[in-house]
N, CA, C and O atoms as a GROMACS GRO file, in nm:
protein
  476
    1MET      N    1   7.726   1.754   5.416
    1MET     CA    2   7.725   1.668   5.327
    1MET      C    3   7.613   1.681   5.234
    1MET      O    4   7.517   1.758   5.241
    2ASN      N    5   7.642   1.594   5.148
    2ASN     CA    6   7.574   1.680   4.954
    2ASN      C    7   7.440   1.575   5.039
    2ASN      O    8   7.439   1.501   5.138
    3ILE      N    9   7.350   1.614   4.948
    3ILE     CA   10   7.223   1.513   4.978
    3ILE      C   11   7.182   1.439   4.848
    3ILE      O   12   7.125   1.330   4.837
    4LYS      N   13   7.231   1.539   4.737
    4LYS     CA   14   7.213   1.566   4.571
    4LYS      C   15   7.274   1.414   4.537
    4LYS      O   16   7.208   1.336   4.468
    5GLU      N   17   7.377   1.386   4.580
    5GLU     CA   18   7.466   1.249   4.568
    5GLU      C   19   7.402   1.116   4.552
    5GLU      O   20   7.290   1.134   4.601
    6PRO      N   21   7.407   1.026   4.523
    6PRO     CA   22   7.370   0.872   4.587
    6PRO      C   23   7.429   0.841   4.667
    6PRO      O   24   7.534   0.901   4.685
    7LEU      N   25   7.394   0.739   4.751
    7LEU     CA   26   7.487   0.678   4.855
    7LEU      C   27   7.587   0.605   4.820
    7LEU      O   28   7.676   0.574   4.900
    8ASN      N   29   7.586   0.556   4.662
    8ASN     CA   30   7.722   0.444   4.593
    8ASN      C   31   7.706   0.554   4.490
    8ASN      O   32   7.610   0.576   4.415
    9SER      N   33   7.849   0.634   4.507
    9SER     CA   34   7.864   0.698   4.406
    9SER      C   35   7.932   0.634   4.300
    9SER      O   36   7.955   0.706   4.202
   10SER      N   37   7.981   0.485   4.294
   10SER     CA   38   8.027   0.451   4.187
   10SER      C   39   7.982   0.380   4.077
   10SER      O   40   8.036   0.314   3.988
   11VAL      N   41   7.804   0.429   4.122
   11VAL     CA   42   7.693   0.338   4.005
   11VAL      C   43   7.640   0.491   3.947
   11VAL      O   44   7.612   0.579   4.029
   12ALA      N   45   7.629   0.515   3.816
   12ALA     CA   46   7.554   0.662   3.808
   12ALA      C   47   7.390   0.618   3.780
   12ALA      O   48   7.328   0.540   3.709
   13PRO      N   49   7.367   0.704   3.869
   13PRO     CA   50   7.192   0.719   3.866
   13PRO      C   51   7.051   0.681   3.746
   13PRO      O   52   6.936   0.639   3.744
   14GLU      N   53   7.166   0.735   3.648
   14GLU     CA   54   7.097   0.699   3.505
   14GLU      C   55   7.088   0.556   3.454
   14GLU      O   56   6.994   0.501   3.397
   15SER      N   57   7.217   0.503   3.491
   15SER     CA   58   7.232   0.349   3.438
   15SER      C   59   7.129   0.259   3.528
   15SER      O   60   7.122   0.140   3.498
   16VAL      N   61   7.049   0.308   3.637
   16VAL     CA   62   7.008   0.217   3.738
   16VAL      C   63   6.848   0.238   3.689
   16VAL      O   64   6.788   0.131   3.692
   17SER      N   65   6.777   0.336   3.651
   17SER     CA   66   6.696   0.356   3.611
   17SER      C   67   6.626   0.321   3.457
   17SER      O   68   6.515   0.282   3.421
   18SER      N   69   6.750   0.357   3.391
   18SER     CA   70   6.735   0.320   3.202
   18SER      C   71   6.747   0.247   3.163
   18SER      O   72   6.710   0.243   3.046
   19THR      N   73   6.828   0.084   3.241
   19THR     CA   74   6.877  -0.049   3.186
   19THR      C   75   6.755  -0.142   3.215
   19THR      O   76   6.744  -0.245   3.149
   20GLU      N   77   6.646  -0.105   3.330
   20GLU     CA   78   6.544  -0.240   3.369
   20GLU      C   79   6.457  -0.136   3.293
   20GLU      O   80   6.473  -0.014   3.304
   21PRO      N   81   6.355  -0.202   3.207
   21PRO     CA   82   6.189  -0.128   3.229
   21PRO      C   83   6.152  -0.162   3.319
   21PRO      O   84   6.169  -0.260   3.392
   22ARG      N   85   6.061  -0.025   3.318
   22ARG     CA   86   5.960  -0.003   3.482
   22ARG      C   87   5.834  -0.138   3.411
   22ARG      O   88   5.798  -0.159   3.295
   23GLN      N   89   5.802  -0.198   3.529
   23GLN     CA   90   5.705  -0.304   3.543
   23GLN      C   91   5.587  -0.197   3.566
   23GLN      O   92   5.597  -0.115   3.658
   24ARG      N   93   5.442  -0.202   3.455
   24ARG     CA   94   5.360  -0.125   3.496
   24ARG      C   95   5.239  -0.185   3.537
   24ARG      O   96   5.130  -0.129   3.551
   25SER      N   97   5.266  -0.305   3.556
   25SER     CA   98   5.135  -0.365   3.605
   25SER      C   99   5.146  -0.492   3.721
   25SER      O  100   5.203  -0.596   3.690
   26LEU      N  101   5.104  -0.478   3.816
   26LEU     CA  102   5.114  -0.543   3.931
   26LEU      C  103   5.054  -0.733   3.857
   26LEU      O  104   5.121  -0.831   3.891
   27VAL      N  105   4.973  -0.746   3.795
   27VAL     CA  106   4.908  -0.853   3.760
   27VAL      C  107   5.006  -0.898   3.612
   27VAL      O  108   5.050  -0.815   3.532
   28PRO      N  109   5.025  -1.034   3.604
   28PRO     CA  110   5.067  -1.122   3.539
   28PRO      C  111   5.014  -1.093   3.392
   28PRO      O  112   4.903  -1.041   3.389
   29LYS      N  113   5.075  -1.117   3.272
   29LYS     CA  114   4.912  -1.112   3.192
   29LYS      C  115   4.859  -1.254   3.150
   29LYS      O  116   4.750  -1.298   3.116
   30GLY      N  117   4.976  -1.300   3.165
   30GLY     CA  118   4.890  -1.481   3.185
   30GLY      C  119   4.767  -1.491   3.286
   30GLY      O  120   4.666  -1.550   3.246
   31ILE      N  121   4.770  -1.450   3.386
   31ILE     CA  122   4.658  -1.441   3.466
   31ILE      C  123   4.540  -1.373   3.434
   31ILE      O  124   4.424  -1.413   3.449
   32THR      N  125   4.589  -1.232   3.373
   32THR     CA  126   4.444  -1.165   3.300
   32THR      C  127   4.414  -1.201   3.177
   32THR      O  128   4.355  -1.115   3.112
   33ILE      N  129   4.441  -1.326   3.109
   33ILE     CA  130   4.456  -1.367   3.011
   33ILE      C  131   4.350  -1.549   3.055
   33ILE      O  132   4.260  -1.598   2.986
   34GLY      N  133   4.390  -1.588   3.147
   34GLY     CA  134   4.347  -1.680   3.206
   34GLY      C  135   4.203  -1.665   3.271
   34GLY      O  136   4.118  -1.753   3.275
   35LEU      N  137   4.192  -1.538   3.320
   35LEU     CA  138   4.083  -1.541   3.411
   35LEU      C  139   3.992  -1.486   3.244
   35LEU      O  140   3.902  -1.565   3.216
   36ALA      N  141   4.006  -1.382   3.157
   36ALA     CA  142   3.944  -1.371   3.076
   36ALA      C  143   3.914  -1.486   2.951
   36ALA      O  144   3.840  -1.455   2.857
   37VAL      N  145   3.979  -1.622   2.960
   37VAL     CA  146   3.903  -1.700   2.894
   37VAL      C  147   3.830  -1.814   3.038
   37VAL      O  148   3.754  -1.900   2.995
   38PHE      N  149   3.839  -1.814   3.111
   38PHE     CA  150   3.784  -1.890   3.207
   38PHE      C  151   3.636  -1.840   3.190
   38PHE      O  152   3.528  -1.891   3.160
   39ALA      N  153   3.689  -1.700   3.229
   39ALA     CA  154   3.513  -1.641   3.232
   39ALA      C  155   3.431  -1.632   3.089
   39ALA      O  156   3.312  -1.598   3.087
   40LEU      N  157   3.477  -1.652   3.016
   40LEU     CA  158   3.428  -1.718   2.876
   40LEU      C  159   3.348  -1.804   2.875
   40LEU      O  160   3.231  -1.801   2.838
   41VAL      N  161   3.459  -1.952   2.948
   41VAL     CA  162   3.421  -2.050   2.933
   41VAL      C  163   3.284  -2.071   3.070
   41VAL      O  164   3.197  -2.158   3.080
   42LEU      N  165   3.301  -2.009   3.116
   42LEU     CA  166   3.221  -2.014   3.222
   42LEU      C  167   3.035  -1.957   3.211
   42LEU      O  168   2.933  -2.005   3.261
   43SER      N  169   3.058  -1.847   3.130
   43SER     CA  170   2.945  -1.822   3.073
   43SER      C  171   2.885  -1.879   2.979
   43SER      O  172   2.770  -1.853   2.942
   44VAL      N  173   2.982  -1.988   2.920
   44VAL     CA  174   2.852  -2.046   2.770
   44VAL      C  175   2.857  -2.220   2.826
   44VAL      O  176   2.805  -2.308   2.757
   45ALA      N  177   2.911  -2.243   2.930
   45ALA     CA  178   2.917  -2.388   2.980
   45ALA      C  179   2.781  -2.406   3.011
   45ALA      O  180   2.733  -2.503   2.952
   46GLY      N  181   2.690  -2.336   3.095
   46GLY     CA  182   2.578  -2.392   3.106
   46GLY      C  183   2.429  -2.431   3.003
   46GLY      O  184   2.335  -2.503   3.038
   47TYR      N  185   2.446  -2.356   2.865
   47TYR     CA  186   2.390  -2.318   2.728
   47TYR      C  187   2.402  -2.465   2.667
   47TYR      O  188   2.314  -2.504   2.590
   48GLY      N  189   2.533  -2.562   2.710
   48GLY     CA  190   2.515  -2.682   2.641
   48GLY      C  191   2.415  -2.754   2.733
   48GLY      O  192   2.312  -2.791   2.677
   49PHE      N  193   2.424  -2.774   2.835
   49PHE     CA  194   2.379  -2.869   2.952
   49PHE      C  195   2.221  -2.751   2.901
   49PHE      O  196   2.158  -2.841   2.845
   50ARG      N  197   2.147  -2.653   2.889
   50ARG     CA  198   2.039  -2.638   2.845
   50ARG      C  199   1.971  -2.709   2.695
   50ARG      O  200   1.859  -2.748   2.661
   51LEU      N  201   2.091  -2.700   2.639
   51LEU     CA  202   2.014  -2.776   2.498
   51LEU      C  203   2.035  -2.909   2.493
   51LEU      O  204   1.999  -2.980   2.399
   52MET      N  205   2.105  -2.954   2.613
   52MET     CA  206   2.110  -3.129   2.608
   52MET      C  207   1.966  -3.145   2.660
   52MET      O  208   1.899  -3.236   2.610
   53ILE      N  209   1.899  -3.048   2.777
   53ILE     CA  210   1.774  -3.135   2.790
   53ILE      C  211   1.692  -3.080   2.721
   53ILE      O  212   1.580  -3.121   2.752
   54GLY      N  213   1.689  -2.996   2.628
   54GLY     CA  214   1.546  -2.980   2.528
   54GLY      C  215   1.506  -2.877   2.544
   54GLY      O  216   1.384  -2.857   2.539
   55ASP      N  217   1.588  -2.787   2.566
   55ASP     CA  218   1.536  -2.660   2.578
   55ASP      C  219   1.543  -2.584   2.386
   55ASP      O  220   1.630  -2.611   2.303
   56ASP      N  221   1.448  -2.508   2.371
   56ASP     CA  222   1.428  -2.440   2.274
   56ASP      C  223   1.577  -2.336   2.193
   56ASP      O  224   1.623  -2.226   2.224
   57VAL      N  225   1.609  -2.421   2.097
   57VAL     CA  226   1.765  -2.353   2.059
   57VAL      C  227   1.715  -2.161   2.080
   57VAL      O  228   1.752  -2.090   2.173
   58ASP      N  229   1.650  -2.130   1.995
   58ASP     CA  230   1.617  -1.976   1.969
   58ASP      C  231   1.619  -1.918   2.154
   58ASP      O  232   1.661  -1.808   2.191
   59THR      N  233   1.581  -1.989   2.213
   59THR     CA  234   1.538  -1.931   2.418
   59THR      C  235   1.696  -1.909   2.440
   59THR      O  236   1.739  -1.810   2.500
   60VAL      N  237   1.782  -2.016   2.382
   60VAL     CA  238   1.865  -2.027   2.438
   60VAL      C  239   1.984  -1.911   2.415
   60VAL      O  240   2.048  -1.835   2.488
   61LEU      N  241   1.980  -1.936   2.292
   61LEU     CA  242   2.101  -1.869   2.172
   61LEU      C  243   1.980  -1.698   2.208
   61LEU      O  244   2.054  -1.609   2.166
   62ARG      N  245   1.882  -1.644   2.246
   62ARG     CA  246   1.870  -1.511   2.265
   62ARG      C  247   1.896  -1.494   2.403
   62ARG      O  248   1.884  -1.373   2.424
   63HIS      N  249   1.924  -1.550   2.506
   63HIS     CA  250   1.953  -1.572   2.676
   63HIS      C  251   2.110  -1.563   2.632
   63HIS      O  252   2.135  -1.445   2.659
   64ALA      N  253   2.182  -1.596   2.601
   64ALA     CA  254   2.325  -1.646   2.556
   64ALA      C  255   2.392  -1.529   2.515
   64ALA      O  256   2.505  -1.500   2.553
   65ALA      N  257   2.299  -1.436   2.408
   65ALA     CA  258   2.330  -1.343   2.347
   65ALA      C  259   2.342  -1.228   2.427
   65ALA      O  260   2.407  -1.141   2.369
   66VAL      N  261   2.305  -1.197   2.537
   66VAL     CA  262   2.265  -1.061   2.689
   66VAL      C  263   2.370  -1.149   2.754
   66VAL      O  264   2.476  -1.090   2.770
   67ILE      N  265   2.367  -1.248   2.785
   67ILE     CA  266   2.436  -1.289   2.913
   67ILE      C  267   2.601  -1.287   2.875
   67ILE      O  268   2.673  -1.199   2.920
   68VAL      N  269   2.640  -1.369   2.808
   68VAL     CA  270   2.779  -1.372   2.741
   68VAL      C  271   2.843  -1.245   2.770
   68VAL      O  272   2.919  -1.227   2.865
   69PRO      N  273   2.801  -1.139   2.664
   69PRO     CA  274   2.874  -1.052   2.692
   69PRO      C  275   2.853  -0.952   2.754
   69PRO      O  276   2.899  -0.842   2.726
   70ALA      N  277   2.777  -0.980   2.849
   70ALA     CA  278   2.781  -0.896   2.980
   70ALA      C  279   2.863  -0.895   3.094
   70ALA      O  280   2.910  -0.816   3.176
   71PHE      N  281   2.862  -1.046   3.060
   71PHE     CA  282   2.973  -1.105   3.207
   71PHE      C  283   3.125  -1.082   3.162
   71PHE      O  284   3.201  -1.028   3.242
   72VAL      N  285   3.172  -1.126   3.025
   72VAL     CA  286   3.256  -1.166   2.955
   72VAL      C  287   3.320  -0.994   2.930
   72VAL      O  288   3.415  -0.939   2.987
   73LEU      N  289   3.255  -0.956   2.857
   73LEU     CA  290   3.292  -0.785   2.845
   73LEU      C  291   3.257  -0.632   2.910
   73LEU      O  292   3.319  -0.527   2.927
   74GLY      N  293   3.095  -0.694   2.942
   74GLY     CA  294   3.072  -0.562   3.034
   74GLY      C  295   3.147  -0.545   3.213
   74GLY      O  296   3.179  -0.437   3.262
   75ILE      N  297   3.158  -0.653   3.267
   75ILE     CA  298   3.196  -0.603   3.388
   75ILE      C  299   3.341  -0.558   3.380
   75ILE      O  300   3.372  -0.460   3.448
   76PRO      N  301   3.420  -0.609   3.316
   76PRO     CA  302   3.536  -0.582   3.253
   76PRO      C  303   3.566  -0.437   3.255
   76PRO      O  304   3.641  -0.376   3.331
   77LEU      N  305   3.470  -0.378   3.128
   77LEU     CA  306   3.466  -0.269   3.098
   77LEU      C  307   3.431  -0.156   3.164
   77LEU      O  308   3.469  -0.040   3.150
   78PHE      N  309   3.330  -0.221   3.264
   78PHE     CA  310   3.279  -0.152   3.368
   78PHE      C  311   3.400  -0.102   3.468
   78PHE      O  312   3.415   0.011   3.515
   79PHE      N  313   3.480  -0.219   3.486
   79PHE     CA  314   3.584  -0.164   3.598
   79PHE      C  315   3.700  -0.100   3.552
   79PHE      O  316   3.778  -0.071   3.643
   80TRP      N  317   3.745  -0.060   3.400
   80TRP     CA  318   3.831  -0.003   3.298
   80TRP      C  319   3.795   0.116   3.319
   80TRP      O  320   3.878   0.196   3.362
   81LEU      N  321   3.644   0.158   3.289
   81LEU     CA  322   3.607   0.333   3.282
   81LEU      C  323   3.631   0.381   3.414
   81LEU      O  324   3.658   0.500   3.431
   82GLY      N  325   3.620   0.260   3.556
   82GLY     CA  326   3.614   0.361   3.648
   82GLY      C  327   3.769   0.335   3.713
   82GLY      O  328   3.805   0.355   3.829
   83SER      N  329   3.842   0.288   3.610
   83SER     CA  330   3.953   0.292   3.623
   83SER      C  331   4.031   0.420   3.574
   83SER      O  332   4.122   0.462   3.646
   84ARG      N  333   4.005   0.475   3.472
   84ARG     CA  334   4.042   0.598   3.381
   84ARG      C  335   3.938   0.700   3.498
   84ARG      O  336   3.999   0.784   3.564
   85VAL      N  337   3.839   0.692   3.510
   85VAL     CA  338   3.809   0.802   3.588
   85VAL      C  339   3.847   0.837   3.687
   85VAL      O  340   3.850   0.958   3.706
   86LEU      N  341   3.894   0.743   3.796
   86LEU     CA  342   3.964   0.744   3.911
   86LEU      C  343   4.099   0.813   3.869
   86LEU      O  344   4.155   0.880   3.955
   87ASN      N  345   4.143   0.804   3.771
   87ASN     CA  346   4.306   0.824   3.751
   87ASN      C  347   4.276   0.956   3.685
   87ASN      O  348   4.380   1.021   3.697
   88LYS      N  349   4.202   1.016   3.633
   88LYS     CA  350   4.188   1.115   3.570
   88LYS      C  351   4.094   1.220   3.672
   88LYS      O  352   4.084   1.333   3.625
   89VAL      N  353   4.036   1.200   3.783
   89VAL     CA  354   3.949   1.305   3.894
   89VAL      C  355   4.060   1.297   4.014
   89VAL      O  356   4.102   1.396   4.073
   90LYS      N  357   4.111   1.128   4.046
   90LYS     CA  358   4.208   1.149   4.157
   90LYS      C  359   4.305   1.163   4.162
   90LYS      O  360   4.360   1.201   4.265
   91GLY      N  361   4.385   1.130   4.018
   91GLY     CA  362   4.506   1.130   4.018
   91GLY      C  363   4.602   1.028   4.028
   91GLY      O  364   4.725   1.036   4.026
   92LEU      N  365   4.508   0.904   4.040
   92LEU     CA  366   4.558   0.776   4.074
   92LEU      C  367   4.641   0.717   3.952
   92LEU      O  368   4.670   0.815   3.883
   93HIS      N  369   4.688   0.612   3.898
   93HIS     CA  370   4.802   0.538   3.836
   93HIS      C  371   4.712   0.386   3.847
   93HIS      O  372   4.787   0.298   3.888
   94ILE      N  373   4.610   0.350   3.827
   94ILE     CA  374   4.570   0.224   3.775
   94ILE      C  375   4.567   0.176   3.678
   94ILE      O  376   4.468   0.191   3.606
   95GLU      N  377   4.660   0.111   3.645
   95GLU     CA  378   4.683   0.057   3.505
   95GLU      C  379   4.572  -0.069   3.468
   95GLU      O  380   4.520  -0.142   3.552
   96THR      N  381   4.554  -0.074   3.340
   96THR     CA  382   4.415  -0.152   3.280
   96THR      C  383   4.438  -0.257   3.255
   96THR      O  384   4.358  -0.327   3.194
   97ARG      N  385   4.560  -0.301   3.296
   97ARG     CA  386   4.580  -0.472   3.290
   97ARG      C  387   4.518  -0.520   3.398
   97ARG      O  388   4.462  -0.628   3.412
   98ASN      N  389   4.539  -0.400   3.500
   98ASN     CA  390   4.462  -0.482   3.658
   98ASN      C  391   4.315  -0.419   3.660
   98ASN      O  392   4.226  -0.498   3.692
   99ALA      N  393   4.278  -0.288   3.632
   99ALA     CA  394   4.141  -0.313   3.628
   99ALA      C  395   4.084  -0.394   3.571
   99ALA      O  396   3.979  -0.438   3.619
  100LEU      N  397   4.142  -0.454   3.424
  100LEU     CA  398   4.039  -0.563   3.373
  100LEU      C  399   4.039  -0.668   3.378
  100LEU      O  400   3.954  -0.749   3.342
  101THR      N  401   4.187  -0.687   3.448
  101THR     CA  402   4.176  -0.807   3.568
  101THR      C  403   4.085  -0.855   3.679
  101THR      O  404   4.051  -0.971   3.703
  102LEU      N  405   4.048  -0.733   3.748
  102LEU     CA  406   3.974  -0.729   3.862
  102LEU      C  407   3.850  -0.724   3.804
  102LEU      O  408   3.769  -0.737   3.896
  103GLY      N  409   3.795  -0.712   3.703
  103GLY     CA  410   3.687  -0.705   3.624
  103GLY      C  411   3.635  -0.876   3.597
  103GLY      O  412   3.535  -0.935   3.637
  104TRP      N  413   3.725  -0.912   3.530
  104TRP     CA  414   3.712  -1.098   3.531
  104TRP      C  415   3.708  -1.167   3.613
  104TRP      O  416   3.649  -1.275   3.619
  105LEU      N  417   3.793  -1.098   3.717
  105LEU     CA  418   3.762  -1.218   3.835
  105LEU      C  419   3.638  -1.169   3.929
  105LEU      O  420   3.589  -1.241   4.016
  106THR      N  421   3.600  -1.055   3.905
  106THR     CA  422   3.436  -1.016   3.997
  106THR      C  423   3.346  -1.139   3.869
  106THR      O  424   3.302  -1.249   3.901
  107ALA      N  425   3.341  -1.091   3.758
  107ALA     CA  426   3.285  -1.149   3.667
  107ALA      C  427   3.260  -1.301   3.683
  107ALA      O  428   3.153  -1.360   3.697
  108CYS      N  429   3.404  -1.357   3.678
  108CYS     CA  430   3.408  -1.518   3.757
  108CYS      C  431   3.314  -1.522   3.886
  108CYS      O  432   3.203  -1.573   3.897
  109VAL      N  433   3.384  -1.459   3.970
  109VAL     CA  434   3.303  -1.506   4.103
  109VAL      C  435   3.187  -1.496   4.082
  109VAL      O  436   3.132  -1.605   4.093
  110SER      N  437   3.094  -1.388   4.046
  110SER     CA  438   2.941  -1.396   4.063
  110SER      C  439   2.874  -1.474   3.965
  110SER      O  440   2.752  -1.481   3.979
  111MET      N  441   2.936  -1.548   3.847
  111MET     CA  442   2.892  -1.614   3.732
  111MET      C  443   2.899  -1.747   3.847
  111MET      O  444   2.789  -1.796   3.875
  112LEU      N  445   3.008  -1.800   3.906
  112LEU     CA  446   3.040  -1.907   4.054
  112LEU      C  447   2.931  -1.890   4.136
  112LEU      O  448   2.879  -1.990   4.186
  113TRP      N  449   2.887  -1.781   4.158
  113TRP     CA  450   2.811  -1.771   4.293
  113TRP      C  451   2.640  -1.790   4.245
  113TRP      O  452   2.561  -1.848   4.319
  114LEU      N  453   2.601  -1.736   4.119
  114LEU     CA  454   2.486  -1.737   4.069
  114LEU      C  455   2.457  -1.910   4.035
  114LEU      O  456   2.348  -1.962   4.062
  115MET      N  457   2.560  -1.978   3.980
  115MET     CA  458   2.556  -2.133   3.985
  115MET      C  459   2.502  -2.205   4.080
  115MET      O  460   2.401  -2.275   4.084
  116GLY      N  461   2.612  -2.169   4.184
  116GLY     CA  462   2.571  -2.214   4.286
  116GLY      C  463   2.417  -2.185   4.327
  116GLY      O  464   2.343  -2.280   4.352
  117THR      N  465   2.373  -2.064   4.333
  117THR     CA  466   2.247  -2.024   4.390
  117THR      C  467   2.148  -2.134   4.265
  117THR      O  468   2.072  -2.220   4.310
  118TYR      N  469   2.160  -2.122   4.158
  118TYR     CA  470   2.035  -2.124   4.116
  118TYR      C  471   2.063  -2.318   4.105
  118TYR      O  472   1.963  -2.380   4.069
  119SER      N  473   2.148  -2.374   4.125
  119SER     CA  474   2.178  -2.561   4.088
  119SER      C  475   2.144  -2.637   4.193
  119SER      O  476   2.157  -2.759   4.187
   0.00000   0.00000   0.00000
């Protein structure tokens, strides 16, 4: 028995792998974009209420200048950097979109947790 030939010899092995593009990410692009937008909306949502109740605009803007980038950019980039390190050190194949999606999901959950704690 020749083990190098495929079981279905009527189909060439090249045609099976070359006709379909390989899906690299487990997460659909729409979910990634949706989580990024949701993280931005969540991080900005409280500042409108703070301005409506009369907080100082400078204080609110200074706080927003730190918190919004930390949650919207910092946490996802931390996950992306961790995936790059694991890919190099351990030889894993973690895709960028998967790492960023996990970062935005973590940012959204942590913001919702903080909002629930302080409400």
